[in-house]
N, CA, C, O and the ligand as a Tripos MOL2 file, in Angstrom:
@<TRIPOS>MOLECULE
protein
  265   263    67     0     0
PROTEIN
NO_CHARGES

@<TRIPOS>ATOM
      1 N           9.5300  -20.1850    7.6940 N.3       1 MET1
      2 CA          9.2110  -18.9480    7.1000 C.3       1 MET1
      3 C           8.7990  -18.9930    5.6050 C.2       1 MET1
      4 O           7.8800  -18.3410    5.1100 O.2       1 MET1
      5 N           9.5840  -19.8250    4.9880 N.am      2 SER2
      6 CA          9.3680  -19.8760    3.4860 C.3       2 SER2
      7 C           8.1340  -20.5880    3.1200 C.2       2 SER2
      8 O           7.6050  -20.3870    2.0270 O.2       2 SER2
      9 N           7.6620  -21.3890    3.9600 N.am      3 ALA3
     10 CA          6.3430  -22.1490    3.6860 C.3       3 ALA3
     11 C           5.2240  -21.1900    3.4690 C.2       3 ALA3
     12 O           4.3000  -21.5410    2.7360 O.2       3 ALA3
     13 N           5.2130  -20.0620    4.0070 N.am      4 PHE4
     14 CA          4.1840  -19.0650    3.8210 C.3       4 PHE4
     15 C           4.0060  -18.8030    2.4340 C.2       4 PHE4
     16 O           2.8750  -18.6320    1.9770 O.2       4 PHE4
     17 N           5.1230  -18.7530    1.6580 N.am      5 ASN5
     18 CA          5.0960  -18.2340    0.2720 C.3       5 ASN5
     19 C           4.5930  -19.4150   -0.7290 C.2       5 ASN5
     20 O           4.4340  -19.2100   -1.9330 O.2       5 ASN5
     21 N           4.3910  -20.4940   -0.1940 N.am      6 MET6
     22 CA          4.0500  -21.7090   -1.0100 C.3       6 MET6
     23 C           2.6120  -21.9640   -1.1700 C.2       6 MET6
     24 O           2.2390  -23.1140   -1.4010 O.2       6 MET6
     25 N           1.7210  -20.9430   -1.0620 N.am      7 GLN7
     26 CA          0.2940  -21.0190   -1.2030 C.3       7 GLN7
     27 C           0.0490  -21.4610   -2.5910 C.2       7 GLN7
     28 O           0.7440  -21.0860   -3.5350 O.2       7 GLN7
     29 N          -1.0250  -22.3210   -2.7010 N.am      8 LYS8
     30 CA         -1.4680  -22.7250   -4.0650 C.3       8 LYS8
     31 C          -2.8610  -22.2710   -4.3740 C.2       8 LYS8
     32 O          -3.7030  -22.1580   -3.4830 O.2       8 LYS8
     33 N          -3.0970  -22.0220   -5.5720 N.am      9 PHE9
     34 CA         -4.4930  -21.6620   -5.8900 C.3       9 PHE9
     35 C          -5.4700  -22.7400   -5.5110 C.2       9 PHE9
     36 O          -5.2920  -23.8990   -5.8870 O.2       9 PHE9
     37 N          -6.5180  -22.3800   -4.7610 N.am     10 ASP10
     38 CA         -7.5760  -23.3140   -4.4230 C.3      10 ASP10
     39 C          -8.6640  -23.3530   -5.4890 C.2      10 ASP10
     40 O          -9.2050  -22.3290   -5.9070 O.2      10 ASP10
     41 N          -8.9410  -24.5060   -5.8840 N.am     11 GLY11
     42 CA        -10.0570  -24.6930   -6.8220 C.3      11 GLY11
     43 C          -9.5210  -24.6110   -8.2190 C.2      11 GLY11
     44 O          -8.6550  -23.7780   -8.4860 O.2      11 GLY11
     45 N          -9.9810  -25.4140   -9.1020 N.am     12 ALA12
     46 CA         -9.3910  -25.3020  -10.5620 C.3      12 ALA12
     47 C         -10.1650  -24.1670  -11.1770 C.2      12 ALA12
     48 O         -11.3160  -23.9470  -10.8030 O.2      12 ALA12
     49 N          -9.6390  -23.5050  -12.0180 N.am     13 GLY13
     50 CA        -10.2950  -22.6030  -12.8540 C.3      13 GLY13
     51 C         -10.5560  -21.2720  -12.2550 C.2      13 GLY13
     52 O         -11.1080  -20.4010  -12.9270 O.2      13 GLY13
     53 N         -10.2030  -21.0730  -11.0690 N.am     14 GLN14
     54 CA        -10.2940  -19.8010  -10.3520 C.3      14 GLN14
     55 C          -9.2190  -18.7960  -10.8660 C.2      14 GLN14
     56 O          -8.0380  -19.1330  -10.9470 O.2      14 GLN14
     57 N          -9.6160  -17.6670  -11.1790 N.am     15 SER15
     58 CA         -8.7790  -16.5890  -11.7420 C.3      15 SER15
     59 C          -8.4700  -15.5680  -10.6020 C.2      15 SER15
     60 O          -9.3220  -15.2170   -9.7860 O.2      15 SER15
     61 N          -7.2610  -15.1490  -10.6140 N.am     16 PHE16
     62 CA         -6.8320  -14.2150   -9.7080 C.3      16 PHE16
     63 C          -6.0900  -13.0770  -10.3110 C.2      16 PHE16
     64 O          -5.3730  -13.2930  -11.2880 O.2      16 PHE16
     65 N          -6.2040  -11.8500   -9.7980 N.am     17 GLU17
     66 CA         -5.2860  -10.7300  -10.2340 C.3      17 GLU17
     67 C          -4.6100  -10.3670   -9.0280 C.2      17 GLU17
     68 O          -5.1170  -10.6930   -7.9540 O.2      17 GLU17
     69 N          -3.4360   -9.6780   -9.0640 N.am     18 ILE18
     70 CA         -2.7010   -9.2350   -7.9590 C.3      18 ILE18
     71 C          -3.0060   -7.7620   -7.7390 C.2      18 ILE18
     72 O          -2.8340   -6.9210   -8.6210 O.2      18 ILE18
     73 N          -3.4830   -7.4790   -6.4810 N.am     19 ASP19
     74 CA         -3.7460   -6.1380   -6.0980 C.3      19 ASP19
     75 C          -2.3930   -5.3250   -6.2470 C.2      19 ASP19
     76 O          -1.4530   -5.6790   -5.5360 O.2      19 ASP19
     77 N          -2.2440   -4.3790   -7.0220 N.am     20 PRO20
     78 CA         -0.9760   -3.6410   -7.2620 C.3      20 PRO20
     79 C          -0.5500   -2.9240   -6.0150 C.2      20 PRO20
     80 O           0.6300   -2.6040   -5.8760 O.2      20 PRO20
     81 N          -1.4680   -2.6510   -5.0850 N.am     21 VAL21
     82 CA         -1.0660   -1.8280   -3.8940 C.3      21 VAL21
     83 C          -0.4540   -2.6740   -2.7790 C.2      21 VAL21
     84 O           0.6390   -2.4310   -2.2690 O.2      21 VAL21
     85 N          -1.2600   -3.6940   -2.4450 N.am     22 CYS22
     86 CA         -0.7890   -4.6130   -1.4050 C.3      22 CYS22
     87 C          -0.3530   -6.0520   -1.7350 C.2      22 CYS22
     88 O           0.0150   -6.8970   -0.9180 O.2      22 CYS22
     89 N          -0.4610   -6.1970   -3.1400 N.am     23 GLU23
     90 CA          0.0100   -7.5120   -3.6690 C.3      23 GLU23
     91 C          -0.7290   -8.6810   -3.1740 C.2      23 GLU23
     92 O          -0.1990   -9.7910   -3.1900 O.2      23 GLU23
     93 N          -1.9320   -8.4970   -2.7300 N.am     24 MET24
     94 CA         -2.8030   -9.6880   -2.3370 C.3      24 MET24
     95 C          -3.4040  -10.1730   -3.6920 C.2      24 MET24
     96 O          -3.4840   -9.4880   -4.7120 O.2      24 MET24
     97 N          -3.8250  -11.5040   -3.5350 N.am     25 LYS25
     98 CA         -4.6020  -12.1050   -4.7050 C.3      25 LYS25
     99 C          -6.0780  -11.6530   -4.5230 C.2      25 LYS25
    100 O          -6.6870  -11.6920   -3.4540 O.2      25 LYS25
    101 N          -6.5570  -11.2300   -5.6850 N.am     26 VAL26
    102 CA         -8.0220  -10.7470   -5.6820 C.3      26 VAL26
    103 C          -8.7980  -11.7010   -6.6920 C.2      26 VAL26
    104 O          -8.4590  -11.8430   -7.8670 O.2      26 VAL26
    105 N          -9.8160  -12.3020   -6.1280 N.am     27 LYS27
    106 CA        -10.6520  -13.0430   -7.1280 C.3      27 LYS27
    107 C         -11.3290  -12.3110   -8.0950 C.2      27 LYS27
    108 O         -11.9500  -11.2910   -7.7950 O.2      27 LYS27
    109 N         -11.2590  -12.7760   -9.3240 N.am     28 LEU28
    110 CA        -11.9810  -11.9420  -10.3840 C.3      28 LEU28
    111 C         -13.4670  -12.0350  -10.3200 C.2      28 LEU28
    112 O         -14.1510  -11.0760  -10.6780 O.2      28 LEU28
    113 N         -14.0060  -13.1460   -9.8800 N.am     29 GLN29
    114 CA        -15.5250  -13.3790   -9.9170 C.3      29 GLN29
    115 C         -16.2430  -12.3530   -9.1160 C.2      29 GLN29
    116 O         -17.3760  -12.0000   -9.4450 O.2      29 GLN29
    117 N         -15.5860  -11.8180   -7.9920 N.am     30 ASN30
    118 CA        -16.3330  -10.9430   -7.2080 C.3      30 ASN30
    119 C         -15.3320   -9.9590   -6.3950 C.2      30 ASN30
    120 O         -15.1880   -9.9430   -5.1720 O.2      30 ASN30
    121 N         -14.7190   -9.2020   -7.2790 N.am     31 PRO31
    122 CA        -13.7060   -8.1820   -6.7610 C.3      31 PRO31
    123 C         -14.2640   -7.1880   -5.8280 C.2      31 PRO31
    124 O         -15.2860   -6.5930   -6.1690 O.2      31 PRO31
    125 N         -13.6740   -6.9190   -4.6060 N.am     32 PRO32
    126 CA        -14.1350   -5.9000   -3.6820 C.3      32 PRO32
    127 C         -14.0490   -4.5960   -4.3740 C.2      32 PRO32
    128 O         -14.8800   -3.7170   -4.1450 O.2      32 PRO32
    129 N         -13.0450   -4.4300   -5.2420 N.am     33 ALA33
    130 CA        -12.9270   -3.0060   -5.8310 C.3      33 ALA33
    131 C         -12.1380   -3.1830   -7.1570 C.2      33 ALA33
    132 O         -11.3210   -4.0980   -7.2590 O.2      33 ALA33
    133 N         -12.3610   -2.3680   -8.1100 N.am     34 LYS34
    134 CA        -11.5670   -2.4090   -9.2820 C.3      34 LYS34
    135 C         -11.6350   -1.0000   -9.9630 C.2      34 LYS34
    136 O         -12.4500   -0.1510   -9.6030 O.2      34 LYS34
    137 N         -10.7060   -0.7990  -10.9940 N.am     35 ILE35
    138 CA        -10.5390    0.4120  -11.5700 C.3      35 ILE35
    139 C         -10.1080    0.2330  -13.0400 C.2      35 ILE35
    140 O          -9.3360   -0.6910  -13.2960 O.2      35 ILE35
    141 N         -10.5070    0.9740  -13.9440 N.am     36 VAL36
    142 CA         -9.9520    0.9150  -15.3050 C.3      36 VAL36
    143 C          -8.9550    2.0900  -15.4530 C.2      36 VAL36
    144 O          -9.3460    3.2550  -15.3670 O.2      36 VAL36
    145 N          -7.7440    1.7850  -15.6620 N.am     37 PHE37
    146 CA         -6.6720    2.9540  -15.8340 C.3      37 PHE37
    147 C          -5.8950    2.5940  -16.9810 C.2      37 PHE37
    148 O          -5.3540    1.4920  -17.0730 O.2      37 PHE37
    149 N          -5.8080    3.6200  -17.9950 N.am     38 GLN38
    150 CA         -5.1370    3.5220  -19.1420 C.3      38 GLN38
    151 C          -5.4480    2.1940  -19.9450 C.2      38 GLN38
    152 O          -4.5430    1.5580  -20.4840 O.2      38 GLN38
    153 N          -6.7600    1.8140  -19.9940 N.am     39 GLY39
    154 CA         -7.3240    0.7680  -20.7520 C.3      39 GLY39
    155 C          -7.0720   -0.4720  -20.1420 C.2      39 GLY39
    156 O          -7.3760   -1.4880  -20.7670 O.2      39 GLY39
    157 N          -6.5200   -0.5680  -18.9260 N.am     40 ARG40
    158 CA         -6.2810   -1.8100  -18.2170 C.3      40 ARG40
    159 C          -7.1810   -1.8170  -16.9790 C.2      40 ARG40
    160 O          -7.4400   -0.7630  -16.3990 O.2      40 ARG40
    161 N          -7.6790   -3.0450  -16.5550 N.am     41 THR41
    162 CA         -8.4790   -3.1440  -15.3750 C.3      41 THR41
    163 C          -7.5900   -3.7070  -14.2240 C.2      41 THR41
    164 O          -6.8980   -4.7210  -14.3130 O.2      41 THR41
    165 N          -7.7140   -2.8750  -13.0960 N.am     42 TYR42
    166 CA         -6.9250   -3.3670  -11.9230 C.3      42 TYR42
    167 C          -7.8720   -3.6760  -10.8940 C.2      42 TYR42
    168 O          -8.8930   -3.0080  -10.7340 O.2      42 TYR42
    169 N          -7.5440   -4.7410  -10.1380 N.am     43 TYR43
    170 CA         -8.3870   -5.2780   -9.0250 C.3      43 TYR43
    171 C          -7.7750   -4.9950   -7.6790 C.2      43 TYR43
    172 O          -6.5540   -4.9930   -7.5210 O.2      43 TYR43
    173 N          -8.5890   -4.7690   -6.7590 N.am     44 PHE44
    174 CA         -7.9610   -4.4330   -5.3640 C.3      44 PHE44
    175 C          -8.7830   -5.2440   -4.3520 C.2      44 PHE44
    176 O          -9.9300   -5.6230   -4.5900 O.2      44 PHE44
    177 N          -8.0890   -5.4990   -3.1440 N.am     45 CYS45
    178 CA         -8.7810   -6.2450   -2.1360 C.3      45 CYS45
    179 C          -9.7640   -5.4690   -1.4490 C.2      45 CYS45
    180 O         -10.6250   -6.0120   -0.7580 O.2      45 CYS45
    181 N          -9.6780   -4.0550   -1.6160 N.am     46 SER46
    182 CA        -10.5930   -3.2460   -0.8140 C.3      46 SER46
    183 C         -10.6120   -1.9440   -1.3940 C.2      46 SER46
    184 O          -9.6950   -1.5900   -2.1350 O.2      46 SER46
    185 N         -11.6670   -1.1280   -1.0980 N.am     47 ASP47
    186 CA        -11.8010    0.2010   -1.5290 C.3      47 ASP47
    187 C         -10.7570    1.0600   -1.0980 C.2      47 ASP47
    188 O         -10.5100    2.0900   -1.7260 O.2      47 ASP47
    189 N         -10.0300    0.6840    0.0600 N.am     48 LEU48
    190 CA         -8.8820    1.5570    0.4970 C.3      48 LEU48
    191 C          -7.7510    1.4750   -0.5010 C.2      48 LEU48
    192 O          -7.1250    2.4540   -0.9080 O.2      48 LEU48
    193 N          -7.5390    0.1930   -0.8660 N.am     49 CYS49
    194 CA         -6.4050    0.0710   -1.8470 C.3      49 CYS49
    195 C          -6.6520    0.8190   -3.1420 C.2      49 CYS49
    196 O          -5.7650    1.4560   -3.7100 O.2      49 CYS49
    197 N          -7.9150    0.7100   -3.5900 N.am     50 ARG50
    198 CA         -8.2530    1.3910   -4.7900 C.3      50 ARG50
    199 C          -8.0290    2.9500   -4.7400 C.2      50 ARG50
    200 O          -7.5580    3.5880   -5.6810 O.2      50 ARG50
    201 N          -8.4060    3.4710   -3.5820 N.am     51 ARG51
    202 CA         -8.1910    4.9530   -3.3810 C.3      51 ARG51
    203 C          -6.7320    5.1990   -3.3540 C.2      51 ARG51
    204 O          -6.3090    6.1780   -3.9690 O.2      51 ARG51
    205 N          -5.9150    4.4340   -2.7190 N.am     52 LEU52
    206 CA         -4.5390    4.6190   -2.7940 C.3      52 LEU52
    207 C          -3.9000    4.6310   -4.2220 C.2      52 LEU52
    208 O          -3.0120    5.3990   -4.5930 O.2      52 LEU52
    209 N          -4.4740    3.6950   -4.9270 N.am     53 PHE53
    210 CA         -3.9900    3.6570   -6.4110 C.3      53 PHE53
    211 C          -4.3990    4.8270   -7.1520 C.2      53 PHE53
    212 O          -3.6480    5.3350   -7.9840 O.2      53 PHE53
    213 N          -5.6510    5.3220   -6.8730 N.am     54 GLU54
    214 CA         -6.1160    6.5100   -7.6400 C.3      54 GLU54
    215 C          -5.3010    7.7790   -7.3180 C.2      54 GLU54
    216 O          -5.1570    8.6860   -8.1380 O.2      54 GLU54
    217 N          -4.8210    7.7900   -6.1800 N.am     55 ARG55
    218 CA         -3.9760    8.9790   -5.7460 C.3      55 ARG55
    219 C          -2.5830    8.9960   -6.4290 C.2      55 ARG55
    220 O          -2.0890   10.0570   -6.8120 O.2      55 ARG55
    221 N          -1.9860    7.8550   -6.5680 N.am     56 GLU56
    222 CA         -0.6660    7.6770   -7.1970 C.3      56 GLU56
    223 C          -0.4850    6.4660   -7.9280 C.2      56 GLU56
    224 O           0.2750    5.5690   -7.5620 O.2      56 GLU56
    225 N          -1.2630    6.4360   -9.0820 N.am     57 PRO57
    226 CA         -1.2930    5.1490   -9.8680 C.3      57 PRO57
    227 C           0.0900    4.7360  -10.3970 C.2      57 PRO57
    228 O           0.4390    3.5560  -10.4390 O.2      57 PRO57
    229 N           0.8580    5.7510  -10.7970 N.am     58 MET58
    230 CA          2.2180    5.3440  -11.3430 C.3      58 MET58
    231 C           3.2310    4.7770  -10.2080 C.2      58 MET58
    232 O           4.2430    4.1320  -10.4780 O.2      58 MET58
    233 N           2.8320    5.0950   -8.9730 N.am     59 LYS59
    234 CA          3.6380    4.4130   -7.9970 C.3      59 LYS59
    235 C           3.5320    2.9100   -7.9000 C.2      59 LYS59
    236 O           4.3960    2.1710   -7.4260 O.2      59 LYS59
    237 N           2.3460    2.5390   -8.4150 N.am     60 TYR60
    238 CA          2.0070    1.0550   -8.2470 C.3      60 TYR60
    239 C           2.1330    0.3090   -9.4570 C.2      60 TYR60
    240 O           2.1770   -0.9200   -9.3930 O.2      60 TYR60
    241 N           2.1990    0.9380  -10.6160 N.am     61 ILE61
    242 CA          2.2250    0.3030  -11.9090 C.3      61 ILE61
    243 C           3.6520    0.0000  -12.2240 C.2      61 ILE61
    244 O           4.5310    0.8570  -12.1280 O.2      61 ILE61
    245 N           3.8630   -1.1870  -12.5890 N.am     62 GLN62
    246 CA          5.1190   -1.5460  -13.0430 C.3      62 GLN62
    247 C           5.0560   -1.6750  -14.6190 C.2      62 GLN62
    248 O           4.3280   -2.5130  -15.1510 O.2      62 GLN62
    249 N           5.7870   -0.8770  -15.2800 N.am     63 MET63
    250 CA          5.6700   -1.0360  -16.7460 C.3      63 MET63
    251 C           6.4220   -2.2270  -17.1270 C.2      63 MET63
    252 O           7.5690   -2.4740  -16.7530 O.2      63 MET63
    253 N           5.6650   -2.9870  -17.9350 N.am     64 GLU64
    254 CA          6.2070   -4.1170  -18.4490 C.3      64 GLU64
    255 C           6.6130   -3.9360  -19.9500 C.2      64 GLU64
    256 O           6.1120   -3.0220  -20.6050 O.2      64 GLU64
    257 N           7.4730   -4.7620  -20.4680 N.am     65 GLY65
    258 CA          7.9490   -4.5380  -21.8050 C.3      65 GLY65
    259 C           6.7960   -4.3090  -22.8460 C.2      65 GLY65
    260 O           5.7430   -4.9420  -22.7850 O.2      65 GLY65
    261 N           7.0370   -3.4510  -23.7170 N.am     66 GLU66
    262 CA          6.1120   -3.2030  -24.8310 C.3      66 GLU66
    263 C           6.6950   -2.0450  -25.6210 C.2      66 GLU66
    264 O           6.1140   -1.6240  -26.6220 O.2      66 GLU66
    265 ZN         -5.0190   -4.3190   -1.1710 Zn       67 ZN67
@<TRIPOS>BOND
     1     1     2 1
     2     2     3 1
     3     3     4 2
     4     3     5 am
     5     5     6 1
     6     6     7 1
     7     7     8 2
     8     7     9 am
     9     9    10 1
    10    10    11 1
    11    11    12 2
    12    11    13 am
    13    13    14 1
    14    14    15 1
    15    15    16 2
    16    15    17 am
    17    17    18 1
    18    18    19 1
    19    19    20 2
    20    19    21 am
    21    21    22 1
    22    22    23 1
    23    23    24 2
    24    23    25 am
    25    25    26 1
    26    26    27 1
    27    27    28 2
    28    27    29 am
    29    29    30 1
    30    30    31 1
    31    31    32 2
    32    31    33 am
    33    33    34 1
    34    34    35 1
    35    35    36 2
    36    35    37 am
    37    37    38 1
    38    38    39 1
    39    39    40 2
    40    39    41 am
    41    41    42 1
    42    42    43 1
    43    43    44 2
    44    43    45 am
    45    45    46 1
    46    46    47 1
    47    47    48 2
    48    47    49 am
    49    49    50 1
    50    50    51 1
    51    51    52 2
    52    51    53 am
    53    53    54 1
    54    54    55 1
    55    55    56 2
    56    55    57 am
    57    57    58 1
    58    58    59 1
    59    59    60 2
    60    59    61 am
    61    61    62 1
    62    62    63 1
    63    63    64 2
    64    63    65 am
    65    65    66 1
    66    66    67 1
    67    67    68 2
    68    67    69 am
    69    69    70 1
    70    70    71 1
    71    71    72 2
    72    71    73 am
    73    73    74 1
    74    74    75 1
    75    75    76 2
    76    75    77 am
    77    77    78 1
    78    78    79 1
    79    79    80 2
    80    79    81 am
    81    81    82 1
    82    82    83 1
    83    83    84 2
    84    83    85 am
    85    85    86 1
    86    86    87 1
    87    87    88 2
    88    87    89 am
    89    89    90 1
    90    90    91 1
    91    91    92 2
    92    91    93 am
    93    93    94 1
    94    94    95 1
    95    95    96 2
    96    95    97 am
    97    97    98 1
    98    98    99 1
    99    99   100 2
   100    99   101 am
   101   101   102 1
   102   102   103 1
   103   103   104 2
   104   103   105 am
   105   105   106 1
   106   106   107 1
   107   107   108 2
   108   107   109 am
   109   109   110 1
   110   110   111 1
   111   111   112 2
   112   111   113 am
   113   113   114 1
   114   114   115 1
   115   115   116 2
   116   115   117 am
   117   117   118 1
   118   118   119 1
   119   119   120 2
   120   119   121 am
   121   121   122 1
   122   122   123 1
   123   123   124 2
   124   123   125 am
   125   125   126 1
   126   126   127 1
   127   127   128 2
   128   127   129 am
   129   129   130 1
   130   130   131 1
   131   131   132 2
   132   131   133 am
   133   133   134 1
   134   134   135 1
   135   135   136 2
   136   135   137 am
   137   137   138 1
   138   138   139 1
   139   139   140 2
   140   139   141 am
   141   141   142 1
   142   142   143 1
   143   143   144 2
   144   143   145 am
   145   145   146 1
   146   146   147 1
   147   147   148 2
   148   147   149 am
   149   149   150 1
   150   150   151 1
   151   151   152 2
   152   151   153 am
   153   153   154 1
   154   154   155 1
   155   155   156 2
   156   155   157 am
   157   157   158 1
   158   158   159 1
   159   159   160 2
   160   159   161 am
   161   161   162 1
   162   162   163 1
   163   163   164 2
   164   163   165 am
   165   165   166 1
   166   166   167 1
   167   167   168 2
   168   167   169 am
   169   169   170 1
   170   170   171 1
   171   171   172 2
   172   171   173 am
   173   173   174 1
   174   174   175 1
   175   175   176 2
   176   175   177 am
   177   177   178 1
   178   178   179 1
   179   179   180 2
   180   179   181 am
   181   181   182 1
   182   182   183 1
   183   183   184 2
   184   183   185 am
   185   185   186 1
   186   186   187 1
   187   187   188 2
   188   187   189 am
   189   189   190 1
   190   190   191 1
   191   191   192 2
   192   191   193 am
   193   193   194 1
   194   194   195 1
   195   195   196 2
   196   195   197 am
   197   197   198 1
   198   198   199 1
   199   199   200 2
   200   199   201 am
   201   201   202 1
   202   202   203 1
   203   203   204 2
   204   203   205 am
   205   205   206 1
   206   206   207 1
   207   207   208 2
   208   207   209 am
   209   209   210 1
   210   210   211 1
   211   211   212 2
   212   211   213 am
   213   213   214 1
   214   214   215 1
   215   215   216 2
   216   215   217 am
   217   217   218 1
   218   218   219 1
   219   219   220 2
   220   219   221 am
   221   221   222 1
   222   222   223 1
   223   223   224 2
   224   223   225 am
   225   225   226 1
   226   226   227 1
   227   227   228 2
   228   227   229 am
   229   229   230 1
   230   230   231 1
   231   231   232 2
   232   231   233 am
   233   233   234 1
   234   234   235 1
   235   235   236 2
   236   235   237 am
   237   237   238 1
   238   238   239 1
   239   239   240 2
   240   239   241 am
   241   241   242 1
   242   242   243 1
   243   243   244 2
   244   243   245 am
   245   245   246 1
   246   246   247 1
   247   247   248 2
   248   247   249 am
   249   249   250 1
   250   250   251 1
   251   251   252 2
   252   251   253 am
   253   253   254 1
   254   254   255 1
   255   255   256 2
   256   255   257 am
   257   257   258 1
   258   258   259 1
   259   259   260 2
   260   259   261 am
   261   261   262 1
   262   262   263 1
   263   263   264 2
@<TRIPOS>SUBSTRUCTURE
     1 MET1         2 RESIDUE 1 A MET
     2 SER2         6 RESIDUE 1 A SER
     3 ALA3        10 RESIDUE 1 A ALA
     4 PHE4        14 RESIDUE 1 A PHE
     5 ASN5        18 RESIDUE 1 A ASN
     6 MET6        22 RESIDUE 1 A MET
     7 GLN7        26 RESIDUE 1 A GLN
     8 LYS8        30 RESIDUE 1 A LYS
     9 PHE9        34 RESIDUE 1 A PHE
    10 ASP10       38 RESIDUE 1 A ASP
    11 GLY11       42 RESIDUE 1 A GLY
    12 ALA12       46 RESIDUE 1 A ALA
    13 GLY13       50 RESIDUE 1 A GLY
    14 GLN14       54 RESIDUE 1 A GLN
    15 SER15       58 RESIDUE 1 A SER
    16 PHE16       62 RESIDUE 1 A PHE
    17 GLU17       66 RESIDUE 1 A GLU
    18 ILE18       70 RESIDUE 1 A ILE
    19 ASP19       74 RESIDUE 1 A ASP
    20 PRO20       78 RESIDUE 1 A PRO
    21 VAL21       82 RESIDUE 1 A VAL
    22 CYS22       86 RESIDUE 1 A CYS
    23 GLU23       90 RESIDUE 1 A GLU
    24 MET24       94 RESIDUE 1 A MET
    25 LYS25       98 RESIDUE 1 A LYS
    26 VAL26      102 RESIDUE 1 A VAL
    27 LYS27      106 RESIDUE 1 A LYS
    28 LEU28      110 RESIDUE 1 A LEU
    29 GLN29      114 RESIDUE 1 A GLN
    30 ASN30      118 RESIDUE 1 A ASN
    31 PRO31      122 RESIDUE 1 A PRO
    32 PRO32      126 RESIDUE 1 A PRO
    33 ALA33      130 RESIDUE 1 A ALA
    34 LYS34      134 RESIDUE 1 A LYS
    35 ILE35      138 RESIDUE 1 A ILE
    36 VAL36      142 RESIDUE 1 A VAL
    37 PHE37      146 RESIDUE 1 A PHE
    38 GLN38      150 RESIDUE 1 A GLN
    39 GLY39      154 RESIDUE 1 A GLY
    40 ARG40      158 RESIDUE 1 A ARG
    41 THR41      162 RESIDUE 1 A THR
    42 TYR42      166 RESIDUE 1 A TYR
    43 TYR43      170 RESIDUE 1 A TYR
    44 PHE44      174 RESIDUE 1 A PHE
    45 CYS45      178 RESIDUE 1 A CYS
    46 SER46      182 RESIDUE 1 A SER
    47 ASP47      186 RESIDUE 1 A ASP
    48 LEU48      190 RESIDUE 1 A LEU
    49 CYS49      194 RESIDUE 1 A CYS
    50 ARG50      198 RESIDUE 1 A ARG
    51 ARG51      202 RESIDUE 1 A ARG
    52 LEU52      206 RESIDUE 1 A LEU
    53 PHE53      210 RESIDUE 1 A PHE
    54 GLU54      214 RESIDUE 1 A GLU
    55 ARG55      218 RESIDUE 1 A ARG
    56 GLU56      222 RESIDUE 1 A GLU
    57 PRO57      226 RESIDUE 1 A PRO
    58 MET58      230 RESIDUE 1 A MET
    59 LYS59      234 RESIDUE 1 A LYS
    60 TYR60      238 RESIDUE 1 A TYR
    61 ILE61      242 RESIDUE 1 A ILE
    62 GLN62      246 RESIDUE 1 A GLN
    63 MET63      250 RESIDUE 1 A MET
    64 GLU64      254 RESIDUE 1 A GLU
    65 GLY65      258 RESIDUE 1 A GLY
    66 GLU66      262 RESIDUE 1 A GLU
    67 ZN67       265 GROUP 0 **** ****
């Protein structure tokens, strides 16, 4: 079961962001969906996740120190 969590990034230099809704990795080169919220860009695996985020953004954003 633990082996599933050991995925490695494929390809050097590829950048990923984590979809805050479903926590999938989203490639930055060609993201299926994204949104700018409070000056930050969030990337999503699909338009569905983007819409869920739009409805309740604070539910998905984890405030990090600052
Ligand atoms: Zn998603």
